[in-house]
N, C-alpha and C positions, 0 to 999 in steps of 0.2 A: 504494500499500500504506499502510496506517496501522496504529497500534498501539493495542489496547484494553486498559485496566487490568483484570486479573482477580485476585481475592483467593484465594490458594490457602492450604489449611490443611495443616500438617504436624504430626505428633504425633512427639515425641521422648521418649525414656525416660532418665532419669538414674539411674545406679545409684552407690552409694557404701558405704563401709564404716566409718562413723564410730566405731562401737562396737567391732566386731571384724572379723576378716576373714570369719566366718561370717554376720554381721548385715549384710543389705543391705535396702534398700528401694527402691521404684520410684516415680518422681514423675511424673505426666503433665504435659507441657508443651505447651500449644496455642500455636502460632506462627502468626501470619498475616503473609504474605509478599505485597507488592504487586508483581506481576509483570506482564510484557507478553508479548501473543503477536500475531503477525502476522495481519492480515485484509485482505482486499482489498474489503470492502463498506463501507458507509456506517457511521453511528453505530449501535451494537448497542444491543439492549434491556437487555442484562446488564452494562451499564457500571455500576460502583461509585463512588460518591463519598463521600470521608472528610469528616466534619463538621468545621468550623472550631472549635468549642467543645467538642471532644471532651476528656475527662478524661485527664490523664496517668497515673493510676492509679485502680483501683476494686476494692474488696473485696466479693466475691460474698456475699449474704445469702439466707437462706432465703426463698423466694417468688420470686426472680428468675427469669426465663426466658431461653433463648438469644435470642429476638427481642429481649426488652427489654434485654439487656446489648449486642446489636449495635446496637441504636437509639441508644445513646450515642456510637456511633464512625461509624455509617453514616448516610447520608441516605435510603439505602433498606434499612432493617433486615429487610425481609421476605426479603432476598436470603439470610439466613442459612441457610434449608433449602436454597436451590439450591446453595449452596457445597458442602454435604456430597454432593450428587449428582454434582457435576463433579469431585470428587477422589475416585479410586478408591482411593487409599492409606489413607483413613479408614474403618475398619470400625465404630467406635463413637465417634461425635462427641460423646456426653454424658459427656465428662471434665471438666467444670467442675463444682465442688461448692461449697456453702457453706463460707466461710472462705478460699477461694482468692483470691488478690490479683493483679489484672490490671494490668500495667505496659505503657505505650505509649512505644516509643522509636523512634528513627531510625537507620538503618544504611545507608550507600552510598545515601542519598537515599530510601530505602524504609522505610514504617512496619512496625514489629514488635511484635505484641501478645503478651506472654508471661505466662503464669500459673504460680505456684508456691505450692502449699498450705504452711502453717505447719507445720514439723516440730519437734516437742519431743522431745528425747532424755532418757529417764529409766533408772534401773538396769534395769527391765524393759521389754521391747518389747510393746506391746499393738495389736493390728490391729483397727481400727474400720471396719466397713463404712459408707460414706457414700452417701447418695442422690445421684445426679447431677442436675443443673439440667434441668428440663424445657423442651421446646421451647414448649409452650403451657401457660398457668397451669392447674394440676391443679384450682384452685378453681372454675374454669369448666367444665371436662370432667367432673370427678368426680361431680357431681350428677346428670349424665345417666346415667352408667354405673352408679351406685347405684340409681337411681330407675326407670328405663325398661328393660323387658325384652320380647323377643319370644319366645313360647312356642308350641310345637306344639300344635295344637288337641286331640289326643289326651292330652298330658300335662296340659293344663288340665283336661279332663274328669275325670282320675284325682286331681287335686289336692284337699288338704283344704280344707273350706269354713268360714267363720265361721258358727257355729249361733246366737249371741246371747249373752246375759248373764242371769243369774238375775233381775236387776232388771226384766227385760222391756223396757228401752230399746231403741229402734231404732237410735240414735245413741250410739256408745260413745266414751269420752274417755280421756285419759291415766290410768295407773294403775288402770284398770278391769280386772276380772277377766272375761274373756271365754272362751268355748267354741268349740273347733273339732272338726270331725268326726275320728273314728278314735283309736285307741291310739297316742299320739306319744312319742318318747323323746329326741328332738333338744331341746337347750336353747334355742338362739336361732332366732327366727323372723322372717320379713318378711311383712307384710301387704299384699296388692296388689289394686287394682280394674282391672277389664277397661274399657279405653277405647275399643278399635277392633279391627278385624280386616283382615288383608291377604291377598290371594290370588294367587299365581303358579303357573302350570302346575299348577292343581287342589290345590296344597299350601296349606293355611289357616294361617297364623301369627297368634296373638292377641297384641295389644299389651296390656300390663298395667303399671300405675304404682304405685309403692310409696307407700303411705300411712301405715304405721307399722311400728315394730319391736317384738318382744314376747320374753317369756321363759317357758319352760315352768315351770308351777307346779303342776299337777295332771295325773295320767295315769290314766285309766280305761279300761276295755275298749272302750268305745263312743264316748267323747269325752275330750278333754283340756283342760285349762284353761291360758290364757295371760295374763300379767300385761303391759299396755302400757306400754312404756319410753319410746318416742319417737313422738309423735303429729304428723303432718303434716296430716292431714285426718281428719274423722270416720269412724269406721268403720261400716260396714253389713252387715247380715246377708247371707250368700252372697258376701262377699269372700274371696278366695283366700289361703290360708296356705301359704307355702313355707319348709321349713327352711333354716337359714343355709347348710347344706352345698350346696344346689342353687344358692343365690344365689351362692356362690363360683365356681361353675362358669361363670357369665356374666361375671366380672370380667375386664377386660383391662387391658394396660399403659396408663397414662394419658399417657405420653410421646409424644404424636402429632407427628409431622413430616410437613408436607404434601408430597404426591408425585403425580406425574401418574397418572391412572387409565389403565388399557390403552387404547392408541390404537385409535380408531373403535369402541369398545364402545358400542353402542346402548342407552341406559338412560333410564328414564322414572321419574317420581316417582308412587308409589301413593298417596300422600295424606300429610296431616300426621298426626304420632302421636297427637295429642289429639283427632282426628276433628273438626277444624275445616277450613272451605273454604280459607282463606288462612294460609299460614305467614309470620311476620315474621322479622326479623333476630334470630338467637340461637335459634330455635325448632327443633325436630327434625322431620324428614320421614323417610319410608321409601321407598326406591328398589328396584327390582325386578332388581337385580343383588347377588350376594354373593361368598362366598370361592370358589366353583366357577367363577366369571367372573372371577377374577384380582383381585378387591377385597381390600384389606386396610385396617386403620385409617390414616387419613391420606390414602387416594385422594381425589383432587381433581378437581372439576369447575367448569366455568363455567357461569353460568346466563343463559339468554336468553329474551326474549320475542319471539315469531314476528312477523316483519314483516307488515304489514297490507297488503291489496289498496288500489289506488288506487280511490277512488269520487268521484263528483262529480254535481251536477245536469246536466240536459239543456242548460242555458244556460252550461255552463262553456267555457273557452277551448278552442281546437283542440289546444293542448299537452296539456291534460288529457284531452280526449276521446281522443286518440291513445293516451295511456298506458292508458287504459281498454281501449280496442281490442286493444291488445298485451298486456293482463292482466298489467301490471307489478305486482310485488310488492315493497314497500319492504324494505330490509336488516333482519335481526333485530338487536335491541338487547341488549347485554350489561347485565344488571342486578344481577349479584352473583356469589358463589361459593357451592360446597357443598362440605363435607368429611366422609367417612366417620368415624365415632367408634367404630362396632361393626358387624364384618361377620359375618353369619350365612351358611349355606350358600348360600342362594338369593336372600336378600333382605338389606338393610343399614340401619342407623341412620346418618342424616347430619345436619349441623347447617348452618343456612344463616348465611352470613358476608357482611358487607359489602353486603347488599342494599339497592337504592335503590328497590325496588318489592315489592309482595306476591309471594309465590311460590304456585303452585298446581299441580295436575296437569297444566295445559295448559303450564307452564313448560319449556322444552327444556333438556337437559343436553349438554355436550360435554366431553370429556375435556380438561383442561387440559394444556398443555406446560409444561416447566421454565421457559421464559422467561415464560409467563403467570403463573405461580406468583407471580413477583416483585411483581406488581400486588396481591397479596393484602393487605388492610388488616390491621394488628395486631389479632388477635382478642382480645388482653387489653384493649384500648382500646373494643372494641365493647360496646354495651349489649346484654345478654342476659337473656331472660326465662328464669330457671332453674325447674326442676320443684320 
């Protein structure tokens, strides 16, 4: 029997009445305790190692992520997400906020990492809602969620379209006044271009990519005028115009935590979002499973290239000839990871991470286990091709 270190997370709530008996505040305290559990196996994959050059204290700043913070203390920072899954007592791990100060101390030979926010007492108490620290840098994920949408083909057919500009130019630029079809009343608009189509079970979803933002300036019976505010790409006649109200319906929480996809779920890549044959590290692909299949944001897969058959010339050795006769297929090779960033009913958007090879429709997917997720490279440090 041997003992394996497991890092447990415990949330404590401190209550006090510094101002009056009726005035109380709650302070989230995040305590990391290095504990031991017995195991009769060999060295486990989920062993945690504390860095020798760890800081004794650290103040959380805006832009920090849970993985980034844990990377200052753990040799394997990607285990941060795994810790939440193995601790059933933690219902909301995102209780670290900018301004909180982390202190590392030792008690009974075990490391304790605590966080206490700065509390300033004044004649009047004011409650300020603070944004929790995300698991993955929102600067990486947010551009995808703002720019890439999958729309039902019927919805696309009914959407307003760009008619053009009075100047007659085919390419429209920033601050240009352009016209869209129909009498419109919404103030804020997004302009999108169709880039691809994906089909599952005869349901067609259209991939659209945001190219500009605009504000309503003119509203007539048959058309409306929009002023372009933010231009990412030249606008073309027949591009799609969606009011901001519809855009908001597609927005999801950006605090993604990698989690195993449903075990045994057969999943395939339908293609790259941008209609290219190969997807590289940091690019988005569409997979043929969605919310109805149990996928949620953060669902995690491992990517594999299928093992090749053994082939050789007729003059090959007896060993090789025997392998060919037995139709031996070499093992599949793991090439990277895939994480869902937006789940629709029947299909999902997922981003390629840590890939050492190009990803295509032929790339195989397998639901990751909690132990496998720990091998995930920190997405914050990965090069990504943002939309």
